[in-house]
Residue frames as a rotation matrix with the C-alpha (Angstrom) as fourth column:
MET 1
0.253 0.756 -0.603 -15.61
-0.771 -0.219 -0.598 -11.22
-0.585 0.617 0.527 3.50
ASP 2
0.430 -0.012 0.903 -15.99
0.348 0.925 -0.153 -14.22
-0.833 0.380 0.402 1.23
PHE 3
-0.557 -0.789 -0.261 -13.55
0.058 -0.351 0.935 -13.90
-0.829 0.505 0.241 -1.66
GLN 4
-0.625 0.372 0.686 -16.07
0.780 0.266 0.566 -14.73
0.028 0.889 -0.456 -4.36
GLU 5
0.530 0.805 -0.266 -18.36
0.823 -0.564 -0.067 -12.02
-0.204 -0.183 -0.962 -2.98
PHE 6
0.150 -0.577 -0.803 -15.44
0.104 -0.799 0.593 -9.58
-0.983 -0.173 -0.060 -3.08
LEU 7
-0.768 -0.476 0.428 -14.78
0.426 0.119 0.897 -10.45
-0.478 0.871 0.111 -6.73
GLU 8
0.010 0.870 0.493 -18.33
0.999 -0.026 0.025 -9.41
0.035 0.492 -0.870 -7.59
TYR 9
0.739 0.252 -0.625 -17.50
0.401 -0.910 0.106 -5.88
-0.542 -0.329 -0.774 -6.45
ILE 10
-0.256 -0.966 0.034 -14.33
0.601 -0.132 0.788 -5.58
-0.757 0.222 0.615 -8.55
PRO 11
-0.293 0.151 0.944 -16.09
0.895 -0.303 0.326 -4.07
0.335 0.941 -0.047 -11.62
LYS 12
0.789 0.607 0.100 -17.66
0.513 -0.739 0.438 -1.40
0.340 -0.294 -0.894 -9.40
ILE 13
0.514 -0.693 -0.507 -14.31
0.391 -0.337 0.857 -0.66
-0.764 -0.638 0.098 -7.76
ALA 14
-0.367 -0.702 0.611 -12.71
0.856 0.003 0.518 -0.35
-0.365 0.713 0.599 -11.19
LYS 15
-0.072 0.447 0.891 -15.23
0.743 -0.572 0.347 2.36
0.665 0.688 -0.291 -12.17
GLU 16
0.659 0.421 -0.623 -15.28
0.750 -0.427 0.505 4.20
-0.053 -0.801 -0.597 -8.84
ASN 17
0.560 -0.453 0.693 -13.87
-0.053 -0.855 -0.516 7.71
0.826 0.253 -0.503 -8.66
LEU 18
-0.062 -0.704 -0.707 -10.85
0.819 0.369 -0.440 7.99
0.571 -0.606 0.553 -6.38
PRO 19
0.874 0.396 -0.282 -10.99
0.485 -0.661 0.573 10.25
0.040 -0.637 -0.770 -3.30
GLY 20
0.404 -0.787 0.466 -7.29
0.349 -0.338 -0.874 11.02
0.846 0.515 0.138 -3.81
GLU 21
-0.566 -0.782 0.261 -5.36
0.108 -0.384 -0.917 13.33
0.817 -0.491 0.302 -1.51
GLU 22
0.020 0.651 0.758 -8.40
-0.815 -0.429 0.390 13.90
0.579 -0.626 0.522 0.72
ALA 23
0.923 0.308 -0.232 -8.35
-0.159 0.852 0.499 10.23
0.351 -0.424 0.835 1.74
GLN 24
0.227 -0.924 -0.308 -4.56
0.556 0.383 -0.738 10.05
0.800 -0.004 0.600 1.92
GLN 25
-0.427 -0.480 0.766 -4.25
-0.207 -0.773 -0.600 13.08
0.880 -0.415 0.231 4.18
LYS 26
0.633 0.687 0.357 -6.53
-0.559 0.087 0.824 11.52
0.536 -0.721 0.439 6.80
MET 27
0.876 -0.386 -0.289 -3.58
0.477 0.783 0.400 9.30
0.072 -0.489 0.870 7.65
MET 28
-0.084 -0.895 0.439 -1.07
0.533 -0.412 -0.739 12.19
0.842 0.171 0.511 7.83
PRO 29
-0.083 -0.020 -0.996 -0.14
0.923 -0.378 -0.069 14.11
-0.375 -0.926 0.050 10.98
GLN 30
0.875 0.461 -0.148 -0.97
0.394 -0.855 -0.336 17.79
-0.282 0.236 -0.930 10.70
GLU 31
0.270 -0.860 -0.432 2.76
-0.264 -0.498 0.826 18.57
-0.926 -0.109 -0.361 10.62
ARG 32
-0.558 -0.456 0.694 3.19
0.463 0.523 0.716 16.45
-0.689 0.721 -0.080 7.49
ILE 33
0.361 0.766 0.532 0.19
0.916 -0.184 -0.356 18.11
-0.175 0.616 -0.768 5.82
GLU 34
0.815 -0.098 -0.571 1.79
-0.021 -0.990 0.139 21.50
-0.579 -0.101 -0.809 6.42
ILE 35
-0.270 -0.962 0.040 5.04
-0.095 0.068 0.993 20.29
-0.958 0.265 -0.110 4.84
PHE 36
-0.349 0.209 0.914 3.13
0.852 0.477 0.216 19.14
-0.391 0.854 -0.344 1.75
LYS 37
0.729 0.681 -0.067 1.41
0.607 -0.689 -0.395 22.52
-0.315 0.248 -0.916 1.46
ARG 38
0.556 -0.592 -0.584 4.82
-0.355 -0.804 0.477 24.20
-0.751 -0.058 -0.657 1.22
LEU 39
-0.214 -0.667 0.713 6.21
0.418 0.598 0.684 21.84
-0.883 0.444 0.151 -1.41
ASP 40
0.176 0.172 -0.969 6.75
-0.776 -0.582 -0.244 23.25
-0.606 0.795 0.031 -4.89
MET 41
0.381 0.033 0.924 6.13
0.169 0.980 -0.104 20.11
-0.909 0.195 0.368 -6.94
SER 42
1.000 0.002 0.009 7.07
0.010 -0.228 -0.973 21.91
0.000 0.974 -0.228 -10.16
SER 43
0.396 -0.916 0.066 10.66
-0.872 -0.398 -0.286 22.13
0.289 0.056 -0.956 -8.91
ILE 44
0.012 -0.331 0.943 10.88
-0.652 0.713 0.259 18.50
-0.758 -0.618 -0.207 -7.76
ASN 45
0.070 -0.052 -0.996 12.08
-0.882 0.462 -0.086 15.69
0.465 0.885 -0.014 -10.01
PRO 46
0.217 0.050 0.975 11.10
-0.811 0.564 0.151 12.57
-0.543 -0.824 0.163 -8.08
ARG 47
-0.894 -0.400 -0.201 12.12
-0.448 0.806 0.386 9.03
0.007 0.435 -0.900 -8.82
ARG 48
0.037 0.961 -0.274 9.24
-0.916 0.143 0.375 6.77
0.400 0.237 0.885 -9.86
ALA 49
-0.956 -0.230 0.182 8.05
-0.286 0.867 -0.408 3.66
-0.064 -0.442 -0.895 -8.06
ALA 50
-0.070 0.959 -0.274 5.02
-0.754 0.129 0.644 1.39
0.653 0.252 0.715 -8.00
VAL 51
-0.852 -0.126 0.509 3.49
-0.468 0.619 -0.630 -0.96
-0.236 -0.775 -0.586 -5.45
MET 52
-0.562 0.630 -0.536 0.89
-0.149 0.560 0.815 -3.72
0.813 0.538 -0.221 -5.56
MET 53
-0.498 0.551 0.669 -2.21
-0.819 -0.046 -0.572 -3.83
-0.284 -0.833 0.475 -3.36
LEU 54
-0.618 0.067 -0.783 -2.89
-0.484 0.752 0.447 -7.50
0.619 0.656 -0.433 -3.93
PHE 55
0.009 0.711 0.704 -6.03
-0.931 0.263 -0.254 -9.32
-0.365 -0.653 0.664 -2.76
TYR 56
-0.542 -0.195 -0.818 -6.33
-0.515 0.846 0.140 -13.10
0.665 0.497 -0.558 -2.84
PRO 57
0.597 0.802 0.004 -8.36
-0.523 0.385 0.761 -15.91
0.608 -0.456 0.649 -1.20
LYS 58
-0.735 -0.672 -0.087 -7.18
-0.384 0.519 -0.764 -17.63
0.558 -0.528 -0.640 1.96
ASN 59
-0.861 0.505 -0.055 -9.60
0.413 0.633 -0.655 -20.19
-0.296 -0.587 -0.754 3.42
ASN 60
-0.197 0.791 0.579 -12.16
0.943 -0.009 0.333 -18.66
0.269 0.612 -0.744 1.01
GLU 61
0.642 0.384 -0.664 -11.82
0.610 -0.780 0.139 -15.24
-0.465 -0.494 -0.735 2.70
ALA 62
0.689 -0.371 0.623 -10.44
0.359 -0.571 -0.738 -12.16
0.629 0.732 -0.261 0.94
HIS 63
0.532 -0.624 -0.572 -7.01
0.640 -0.146 0.754 -11.09
-0.554 -0.768 0.322 2.22
LEU 64
0.915 -0.366 0.170 -4.58
-0.181 -0.749 -0.637 -8.27
0.361 0.552 -0.752 1.46
VAL 65
0.548 -0.777 -0.309 -0.84
0.828 0.555 0.073 -8.97
0.115 -0.296 0.948 1.59
LEU 66
0.869 -0.417 0.267 1.70
-0.437 -0.899 0.019 -6.62
0.232 -0.133 -0.963 3.17
ILE 67
0.410 -0.802 -0.434 5.42
0.535 0.597 -0.598 -7.11
0.739 0.013 0.674 3.72
VAL 68
0.935 -0.314 -0.164 7.63
-0.002 -0.467 0.884 -6.33
-0.354 -0.826 -0.438 6.69
ARG 69
0.716 -0.696 -0.052 10.91
-0.218 -0.151 -0.964 -5.07
0.664 0.702 -0.260 5.33
ASN 70
0.370 -0.704 -0.606 14.26
0.841 0.531 -0.102 -6.19
0.394 -0.473 0.789 6.67
SER 71
0.842 -0.224 -0.490 16.27
0.164 -0.759 0.630 -3.94
-0.513 -0.611 -0.603 8.94
TYR 72
0.141 -0.813 0.565 18.95
0.987 0.070 -0.146 -2.08
0.079 0.579 0.812 6.96
PRO 73
-0.520 -0.348 -0.780 20.59
0.444 -0.890 0.101 1.36
-0.730 -0.294 0.617 6.80
GLY 74
-0.870 0.270 0.413 17.93
0.315 -0.341 0.886 3.37
0.380 0.900 0.212 5.01
ILE 75
-0.733 0.601 0.320 14.69
-0.649 -0.758 -0.064 5.30
0.203 -0.255 0.945 5.24
HIS 76
0.213 0.943 -0.255 12.31
-0.835 0.311 0.453 2.37
0.507 0.116 0.854 4.90
SER 77
-0.724 -0.581 -0.372 14.14
-0.281 0.741 -0.609 -0.06
0.630 -0.337 -0.700 7.20
SER 78
-0.949 0.266 -0.171 11.81
0.303 0.611 -0.732 -2.43
-0.090 -0.746 -0.660 9.11
GLN 79
-0.588 0.776 -0.229 8.69
-0.681 -0.628 -0.376 -0.68
-0.436 -0.065 0.898 7.82
ILE 80
-0.335 0.608 0.720 5.50
0.467 0.771 -0.434 -2.39
-0.818 0.191 -0.542 6.71
GLY 81
-0.380 0.184 -0.907 4.45
-0.679 -0.721 0.138 -1.77
-0.628 0.668 0.399 3.13
PHE 82
0.796 0.598 0.096 3.13
-0.311 0.539 -0.783 -3.23
-0.519 0.593 0.615 -0.07
PRO 83
0.071 -0.764 0.642 5.36
0.665 0.516 0.540 -5.27
-0.743 0.388 0.545 -2.38
GLY 84
0.905 0.198 0.377 6.89
0.419 -0.569 -0.708 -2.91
0.075 0.799 -0.597 -4.90
GLY 85
0.105 -0.918 -0.382 9.83
0.623 -0.238 0.745 -0.71
-0.775 -0.316 0.547 -5.69
LYS 86
-0.054 -0.234 -0.971 11.50
-0.350 -0.906 0.238 1.66
-0.935 0.353 -0.033 -8.07
VAL 87
0.917 0.380 -0.123 11.08
-0.196 0.161 -0.967 1.71
-0.348 0.911 0.222 -11.83
GLU 88
-0.089 -0.932 0.352 13.82
0.209 0.328 0.921 -0.02
-0.974 0.155 0.165 -13.80
LEU 89
-0.475 -0.184 -0.860 14.80
-0.682 -0.541 0.492 0.82
-0.556 0.821 0.131 -17.38
SER 90
-0.995 0.061 -0.074 13.42
0.004 0.794 0.608 -2.54
0.096 0.605 -0.791 -18.54
ASP 91
-0.447 0.888 -0.108 9.91
0.560 0.183 -0.808 -1.75
-0.698 -0.422 -0.579 -17.23
ILE 92
-0.745 0.190 0.639 7.54
0.571 -0.313 0.759 -0.70
0.344 0.930 0.125 -20.01
SER 93
0.059 0.800 0.598 4.93
-0.084 -0.592 0.801 0.73
0.995 -0.097 0.032 -17.62
LEU 94
-0.413 -0.189 0.891 4.30
-0.837 -0.308 -0.453 1.41
0.360 -0.933 -0.031 -13.95
ASP 95
0.627 0.668 0.401 2.04
-0.768 0.617 0.171 -1.61
-0.133 -0.416 0.900 -13.56
GLU 96
0.679 -0.493 -0.545 4.85
0.039 0.765 -0.643 -3.73
0.734 0.415 0.538 -15.00
THR 97
-0.383 -0.795 0.470 7.10
-0.467 -0.272 -0.841 -2.33
0.797 -0.542 -0.268 -12.26
ALA 98
-0.024 0.466 0.885 4.59
-0.996 0.062 -0.060 -3.38
-0.082 -0.883 0.463 -9.61
LEU 99
0.906 0.382 -0.181 4.23
-0.408 0.902 -0.141 -6.86
0.109 0.202 0.973 -11.14
ARG 100
0.298 -0.881 -0.367 7.99
-0.022 0.378 -0.925 -7.38
0.954 0.283 0.094 -11.45
GLU 101
-0.499 -0.519 0.694 8.65
-0.646 -0.312 -0.697 -6.22
0.578 -0.796 -0.179 -7.89
THR 102
0.386 0.714 0.584 5.84
-0.917 0.366 0.159 -8.41
-0.100 -0.597 0.796 -6.54
PHE 103
0.880 -0.135 -0.455 7.48
-0.041 0.933 -0.357 -11.44
0.473 0.333 0.816 -8.12
GLU 104
-0.048 -0.999 0.009 10.95
-0.032 -0.007 -0.999 -10.45
0.998 -0.049 -0.031 -6.90
GLU 105
-0.516 -0.202 0.832 9.85
-0.728 -0.409 -0.550 -9.71
0.451 -0.890 0.064 -3.33
ILE 106
-0.190 0.514 0.837 7.17
-0.799 0.415 -0.436 -12.31
-0.571 -0.751 0.332 -2.58
GLY 107
-0.854 -0.409 0.322 7.44
-0.204 0.832 0.516 -14.80
-0.478 0.375 -0.794 -5.45
ILE 108
0.100 0.943 0.316 4.04
0.306 0.273 -0.912 -14.32
-0.947 0.188 -0.262 -7.11
ALA 109
-0.743 -0.444 0.500 4.28
0.557 0.004 0.831 -14.49
-0.371 0.896 0.244 -10.90
LYS 110
-0.787 0.386 -0.481 2.51
-0.463 -0.885 0.047 -11.93
-0.408 0.260 0.875 -13.07
ASP 111
-0.685 0.555 -0.473 0.35
-0.295 0.383 0.876 -14.56
0.667 0.739 -0.099 -14.77
LYS 112
-0.481 0.523 -0.704 -1.37
0.814 0.564 -0.137 -15.17
0.325 -0.639 -0.697 -11.42
ILE 113
-0.520 0.175 -0.836 -2.26
0.479 -0.750 -0.455 -11.50
-0.707 -0.637 0.306 -10.98
THR 114
0.023 0.572 0.820 -5.01
0.923 -0.328 0.203 -9.40
0.385 0.752 -0.535 -12.56
VAL 115
-0.872 -0.339 -0.354 -4.37
0.443 -0.854 -0.273 -5.66
-0.210 -0.394 0.895 -12.28
VAL 116
0.086 0.996 -0.015 -7.61
0.958 -0.087 -0.274 -3.69
-0.274 0.009 -0.962 -11.77
LYS 117
0.727 0.164 0.666 -6.58
0.401 -0.890 -0.218 -0.04
0.557 0.426 -0.713 -11.73
ALA 118
-0.519 -0.854 0.039 -4.05
0.573 -0.381 -0.725 2.52
0.634 -0.354 0.687 -10.55
PHE 119
0.548 0.590 -0.593 -4.86
0.837 -0.398 0.377 4.48
-0.014 -0.703 -0.711 -7.42
THR 120
0.968 -0.088 0.235 -3.72
-0.057 -0.990 -0.133 8.03
0.245 0.115 -0.963 -6.62
GLU 121
0.180 -0.976 -0.124 0.03
0.543 0.204 -0.814 8.51
0.820 0.079 0.567 -6.77
LEU 122
0.973 0.108 -0.203 1.75
0.229 -0.377 0.898 9.67
0.020 -0.920 -0.391 -3.60
TYR 123
0.340 -0.892 0.299 4.93
-0.160 -0.368 -0.916 11.69
0.927 0.264 -0.268 -3.15
ILE 124
0.824 -0.185 -0.536 7.28
0.562 0.391 0.729 10.58
0.074 -0.902 0.426 -0.35
PRO 125
0.865 -0.440 0.241 9.61
-0.385 -0.891 -0.241 13.50
0.321 0.115 -0.940 0.52
PRO 126
0.538 -0.736 0.411 12.28
-0.508 0.106 0.855 11.66
-0.673 -0.669 -0.317 2.60
SER 127
-0.076 -0.564 0.822 13.13
0.376 0.747 0.548 9.32
-0.923 0.351 0.155 -0.29
ASN 128
-0.353 0.017 -0.936 12.01
-0.640 -0.734 0.228 11.60
-0.683 0.679 0.270 -3.15
PHE 129
-0.946 0.150 0.288 9.82
0.294 0.772 0.563 8.91
-0.138 0.617 -0.774 -4.70
MET 130
-0.317 0.920 -0.228 6.51
-0.935 -0.344 -0.089 9.35
-0.161 0.185 0.969 -6.46
VAL 131
-0.935 -0.049 0.352 4.72
-0.085 0.992 -0.088 6.06
-0.345 -0.112 -0.932 -5.87
THR 132
-0.277 0.868 -0.411 1.78
-0.897 -0.081 0.434 4.70
0.343 0.490 0.802 -7.84
PRO 133
-0.651 0.119 0.749 -0.25
-0.384 0.800 -0.461 1.98
-0.655 -0.588 -0.475 -6.09
PHE 134
-0.533 0.482 -0.695 -2.10
-0.665 0.269 0.696 -0.61
0.523 0.834 0.178 -8.16
LEU 135
0.008 0.631 0.775 -5.09
-0.792 0.478 -0.381 -2.62
-0.611 -0.611 0.504 -7.01
ALA 136
-0.360 -0.143 -0.922 -4.91
-0.754 0.627 0.197 -6.24
0.550 0.765 -0.334 -8.15
TYR 137
0.339 0.463 0.819 -6.19
-0.830 0.557 0.029 -9.67
-0.442 -0.690 0.573 -7.27
SER 138
-0.780 -0.427 -0.457 -5.38
-0.571 0.784 0.242 -13.35
0.255 0.450 -0.856 -7.70
VAL 139
0.237 0.966 -0.105 -8.19
-0.852 0.259 0.456 -15.90
0.468 -0.018 0.884 -7.92
GLU 140
0.471 -0.114 -0.875 -6.14
0.183 0.983 -0.029 -18.69
0.863 -0.146 0.483 -6.35
GLU 141
0.970 -0.241 -0.039 -4.69
0.021 -0.074 0.997 -19.28
-0.243 -0.968 -0.066 -2.91
LEU 142
0.656 -0.755 0.004 -1.09
-0.402 -0.354 -0.844 -18.14
0.639 0.552 -0.536 -3.00
THR 143
0.727 -0.591 -0.350 2.14
0.676 0.523 0.519 -19.65
-0.124 -0.614 0.780 -1.78
PHE 144
0.931 -0.357 0.076 4.47
-0.341 -0.925 -0.165 -16.77
0.129 0.128 -0.983 -1.04
ILE 145
0.478 -0.871 -0.116 8.24
0.865 0.489 -0.111 -17.03
0.153 -0.047 0.987 -1.47
PRO 146
0.977 -0.063 -0.205 9.67
0.002 -0.953 0.301 -13.96
-0.214 -0.295 -0.931 0.30
ASP 147
0.447 -0.879 0.166 13.03
0.208 -0.079 -0.975 -12.63
0.870 0.470 0.148 -0.81
ALA 148
0.561 -0.219 -0.798 15.19
0.824 0.235 0.515 -13.05
0.075 -0.947 0.313 2.28
ARG 149
-0.533 -0.829 0.168 17.35
0.816 -0.556 -0.157 -10.06
0.224 0.054 0.973 1.33
GLU 150
-0.767 0.262 0.586 14.45
-0.102 -0.951 0.292 -7.61
0.634 0.164 0.756 1.44
VAL 151
0.162 0.975 0.152 11.54
-0.527 -0.044 0.849 -9.19
0.834 -0.217 0.507 3.28
PHE 152
-0.774 -0.388 0.501 11.57
-0.613 0.263 -0.745 -10.07
0.157 -0.884 -0.441 6.97
GLY 153
-0.778 0.574 0.257 8.01
0.353 0.737 -0.577 -11.36
-0.520 -0.358 -0.775 7.00
LEU 154
-0.754 0.611 0.240 4.52
0.117 -0.234 0.965 -11.19
0.646 0.756 0.105 5.53
ILE 155
-0.753 0.657 0.029 1.21
-0.202 -0.190 -0.961 -9.95
-0.626 -0.730 0.276 6.92
GLU 156
-0.797 0.595 0.102 -1.94
0.374 0.353 0.858 -11.55
0.474 0.722 -0.504 5.53
LEU 157
-0.902 0.417 -0.107 -4.65
-0.215 -0.652 -0.727 -9.04
-0.373 -0.633 0.678 6.45
PRO 158
-0.466 0.809 0.358 -8.27
0.852 0.520 -0.066 -10.21
-0.240 0.274 -0.931 6.18
LEU 159
-0.640 0.283 0.714 -10.43
0.307 -0.758 0.575 -7.72
0.704 0.587 0.399 4.30
SER 160
0.438 0.877 -0.198 -12.99
0.521 -0.068 0.851 -7.81
0.733 -0.476 -0.486 7.12
VAL 161
0.268 -0.448 -0.853 -10.33
0.892 -0.218 0.395 -6.61
-0.363 -0.867 0.341 9.57
PHE 162
-0.738 -0.596 0.316 -9.04
0.675 -0.647 0.354 -3.98
-0.007 0.474 0.880 7.14
LEU 163
-0.377 0.680 0.629 -12.53
0.266 -0.571 0.777 -2.48
0.887 0.460 0.034 6.80
ASP 164
0.433 0.507 -0.745 -13.10
0.839 0.077 0.539 -2.36
0.331 -0.859 -0.392 10.57
ASP 165
0.446 -0.223 0.867 -12.67
-0.033 -0.972 -0.234 1.24
0.894 0.076 -0.441 11.76
SER 166
0.991 -0.059 0.122 -11.57
-0.121 0.012 0.993 0.06
-0.061 -0.998 0.005 15.20
ILE 167
0.458 -0.883 0.103 -8.08
0.871 0.469 0.148 -0.63
-0.179 0.021 0.984 13.81
LEU 168
0.260 -0.344 0.902 -7.54
0.373 -0.826 -0.422 3.12
0.891 0.446 -0.086 13.22
VAL 169
0.621 -0.160 -0.767 -5.34
0.763 -0.097 0.638 4.52
-0.177 -0.982 0.062 16.00
THR 170
0.765 -0.523 0.377 -2.88
-0.324 -0.817 -0.476 7.33
0.557 0.242 -0.794 16.71
LYS 171
0.701 -0.612 -0.365 0.65
0.713 0.616 0.336 6.29
0.019 -0.496 0.868 17.66
THR 172
0.839 -0.502 -0.212 3.46
-0.412 -0.839 0.356 8.49
-0.357 -0.211 -0.910 18.94
LEU 173
0.682 -0.594 0.426 6.49
0.712 0.672 -0.203 7.96
-0.166 0.442 0.881 16.71
LYS 174
-0.039 -0.762 -0.646 9.81
-0.060 -0.643 0.763 9.49
-0.997 0.068 -0.021 15.78
THR 175
0.768 0.380 0.515 9.53
0.486 0.177 -0.856 10.55
-0.416 0.908 -0.049 12.14
SER 176
-0.060 -0.809 0.584 11.76
0.992 -0.111 -0.051 12.03
0.107 0.577 0.810 9.45
TYR 177
-0.164 0.077 0.983 10.32
0.325 -0.937 0.128 15.48
0.931 0.341 0.129 10.16
MET 178
0.373 0.270 0.888 9.76
-0.699 -0.547 0.460 15.46
0.610 -0.792 -0.015 13.95
GLU 179
-0.746 -0.653 0.133 11.38
-0.544 0.483 -0.686 13.90
0.384 -0.584 -0.715 17.01
GLU 180
-0.837 0.544 0.054 7.92
0.366 0.631 -0.684 12.98
-0.406 -0.553 -0.728 18.31
ALA 181
-0.718 0.640 -0.275 4.61
-0.683 -0.568 0.459 13.11
0.138 0.518 0.844 16.50
GLY 182
-0.265 0.740 0.619 1.14
-0.230 0.575 -0.785 11.65
-0.936 -0.350 0.018 16.90
VAL 183
-0.795 -0.176 -0.581 0.79
-0.601 0.088 0.795 9.64
-0.089 0.980 -0.176 13.71
PRO 184
0.360 0.930 0.076 -2.46
-0.860 0.362 -0.359 8.10
-0.362 0.064 0.930 12.39
ALA 185
-0.736 -0.644 -0.211 -1.98
-0.677 0.701 0.224 4.37
0.004 0.307 -0.952 11.86
PHE 186
0.456 0.740 -0.496 -3.69
-0.635 0.660 0.402 1.07
0.624 0.132 0.770 11.21
LYS 187
-0.504 -0.599 0.622 -3.15
-0.862 0.390 -0.323 -1.41
-0.049 -0.699 -0.714 14.06
PHE 188
0.691 0.639 -0.337 -3.79
-0.616 0.765 0.188 -5.13
0.378 0.078 0.922 13.79
GLU 189
0.682 -0.438 -0.586 -2.28
0.611 0.782 0.126 -7.72
0.403 -0.443 0.801 16.11
ASP 190
0.402 -0.602 -0.690 1.09
0.614 -0.382 0.691 -6.21
-0.680 -0.701 0.216 17.12
PHE 191
-0.428 -0.579 0.694 1.63
0.902 -0.227 0.366 -4.36
-0.055 0.783 0.620 13.83
TYR 192
0.279 0.438 -0.854 1.31
0.237 -0.894 -0.381 -0.64
-0.931 -0.096 -0.353 13.15
VAL 193
-0.194 -0.279 0.940 1.08
0.980 -0.009 0.200 0.60
-0.047 0.960 0.275 9.57
TRP 194
0.483 0.268 -0.833 1.65
0.361 -0.928 -0.089 4.32
-0.797 -0.258 -0.545 9.12
GLY 195
-0.441 -0.727 -0.527 3.15
-0.151 -0.519 0.842 6.79
-0.885 0.451 0.119 6.67
ALA 196
-0.591 0.133 -0.795 2.80
-0.795 -0.262 0.547 6.39
-0.135 0.956 0.260 2.92
THR 197
-0.911 0.248 -0.328 1.45
0.125 0.927 0.354 2.84
0.392 0.282 -0.876 3.12
ALA 198
-0.549 0.740 -0.390 -1.30
0.631 0.061 -0.773 3.88
-0.548 -0.670 -0.500 5.54
GLN 199
-0.389 0.380 -0.839 -2.20
-0.448 -0.874 -0.188 6.78
-0.805 0.303 0.510 3.25
MET 200
-0.741 0.104 -0.663 -2.56
-0.603 0.332 0.726 4.43
0.296 0.938 -0.183 0.27
MET 201
-0.861 0.405 -0.307 -4.50
0.474 0.858 -0.197 1.96
0.184 -0.315 -0.931 2.39
ASN 202
-0.536 0.695 -0.479 -6.95
0.224 -0.431 -0.874 4.61
-0.814 -0.576 0.075 3.48
GLU 203
-0.431 0.383 -0.817 -7.82
-0.848 -0.481 0.222 5.56
-0.308 0.788 0.532 -0.09
LEU 204
-0.788 0.102 -0.608 -8.28
-0.238 0.859 0.453 1.87
0.568 0.502 -0.652 -0.90
LYS 205
-0.820 0.474 -0.320 -10.44
0.538 0.448 -0.714 1.38
-0.195 -0.758 -0.622 2.20
GLU 206
-0.466 0.668 -0.580 -12.68
-0.269 -0.732 -0.626 4.35
-0.843 -0.136 0.520 1.39
VAL 207
-0.518 0.254 -0.817 -13.24
-0.845 -0.008 0.534 3.15
0.129 0.967 0.219 -2.18
ILE 208
-0.827 0.190 -0.529 -14.13
0.125 0.980 0.155 -0.39
0.548 0.062 -0.834 -1.09
LYS 209
-0.727 0.574 -0.377 -16.46
0.477 0.027 -0.878 0.80
-0.494 -0.819 -0.293 1.66
ARG 210
-0.523 0.521 -0.674 -18.17
-0.620 -0.776 -0.119 3.14
-0.585 0.356 0.729 -0.79
VAL 211
-0.503 0.321 -0.802 -19.00
-0.707 0.381 0.596 0.33
0.497 0.867 0.035 -3.25
LEU 212
-0.865 0.171 -0.472 -20.13
0.345 0.886 -0.311 -1.98
0.365 -0.432 -0.825 -0.44
LYS 213
-0.809 0.580 -0.095 -22.88
-0.289 -0.533 -0.795 0.43
-0.512 -0.616 0.599 0.67
């Protein structure tokens, strides 16, 4: 999709009601949904985090940036996700967390980013994080400067590919809760995006497709 055309839909996206957990759970295996049903959220004190779902023009076409994390001892090693991370004491708000982390991880300064709205927060049991995703855009072509300590590589996903339902697949994976599970995922090129990131992406996808009708 042409980026300028996409920008014309931003006000509608900003006003659109969010489908929330219903959209997120479409990218969860049934086993994970059952785990969520048994969770007593009133007894959980999660850490807070925020991520940035950042659109920008590349060759005049709207793109969404994702990062491939480095391999390291930890839950999110080598996974694909949005730039973002945990809240620091210096952050005055969750969107400030997302902006700071976006600069630290991929080198895009906050003055180049317009935050549109927060999407539905998502609890991630293995790491005990409650993550708030923010939709944002930049009106200029971006030169990314990945942090070599955290980021192995970048994925620049065209919006037209993101909205194509043919990239929705089921992949058999070892997860934190099962040795082998059929996991809903987004597949483009040789990349599979699953888990929390896929759940956030699906809500974003449903909202955009709704306003494009």
